[in-house]
C-alpha positions in Angstrom: -12.3 37.0 19.1 -11.3 33.5 18.0 -9.3 33.0 14.8 -11.1 31.7 11.8 -10.3 28.0 11.2 -10.2 26.3 7.8 -10.2 22.6 7.0 -7.0 21.3 5.5 -6.0 18.0 4.0 -2.4 17.2 4.9 -0.7 14.7 2.6 2.8 13.5 2.9 5.3 11.0 1.5 8.2 10.4 3.9 10.9 8.0 2.8 12.5 7.3 6.2 10.6 5.3 8.8 11.9 7.3 11.8 11.0 10.7 10.2 7.6 9.2 9.2 6.9 8.2 12.8 7.8 11.6 14.1 5.6 13.4 11.5 2.7 11.0 12.1 2.8 11.5 15.9 2.9 15.3 15.4 0.0 15.3 13.0 -2.1 13.1 15.4 -2.1 16.1 17.7 -3.4 18.4 15.0 -6.1 16.4 13.4 -7.7 13.2 12.3 -6.0 10.5 10.1 -8.3 9.6 7.2 -5.9 7.4 5.2 -2.4 6.1 5.6 -0.6 9.4 4.8 -3.5 11.8 4.8 -4.8 13.8 7.7 -7.7 16.2 8.0 -7.3 19.2 10.4 -9.1 22.4 11.3 -6.4 25.0 11.6 -6.2 28.7 12.1 -3.5 30.6 10.1 -1.3 30.7 13.2 -1.7 26.9 14.0 -1.1 26.1 10.3 2.2 28.0 10.2 3.2 26.4 13.5 2.5 23.0 12.1 4.5 23.7 8.9 7.4 25.0 11.0 7.3 21.8 13.2 7.1 19.5 10.1 10.0 21.3 8.4 12.2 20.4 11.4 11.4 16.7 10.8 11.3 16.4 7.0 14.3 15.9 4.7 14.7 17.4 1.2 13.6 14.1 -0.4 10.3 14.0 1.5 7.0 15.5 0.2 4.4 17.5 2.0 1.2 18.9 0.6 -1.3 21.1 2.6 -4.6 21.8 0.8 -7.1 24.3 2.2 -10.7 23.4 1.6 -13.3 26.1 1.4 -16.3 25.9 3.7 -18.5 25.3 0.7 -16.3 22.3 -0.4 -16.4 20.9 3.1 -20.2 21.2 3.3 -20.6 19.4 -0.1 -18.3 16.4 0.7 -21.0 14.2 2.4 -23.3 14.7 -0.6 -21.0 12.6 -2.9 -19.3 10.2 -0.6 -20.3 7.2 1.5 -22.5 8.0 4.5 -20.7 8.6 7.7 -17.2 8.7 6.2 -16.7 12.5 6.5 -18.3 14.6 9.1 -18.2 18.3 8.4 -18.0 19.2 12.1 -15.1 21.4 13.1 -13.0 20.1 16.1 -13.6 22.2 19.2 -10.3 21.1 20.9 -6.9 19.9 20.1 -5.2 16.8 21.6 -1.5 17.2 22.2 
């Protein structure tokens, strides 16, 4: 049986350009960039922890990272109060590495 996936907003503030580029490239393999330092990803608990572990190897103590899990009800309601076509509530069926 497949693991349940949840939608996460991943926000970061990385002070060093080299670390920022490494984190950005890593996150591109996990989800979709929706703003400069904000990604949206559909992650299982296992893939979320793997991502956190990989990011912790890149980040320094002065960097910030915020992962926010959105409930399925929240994700379903997002298109109702935003611009049309900006946010699809479809879950990714594959991961690009």
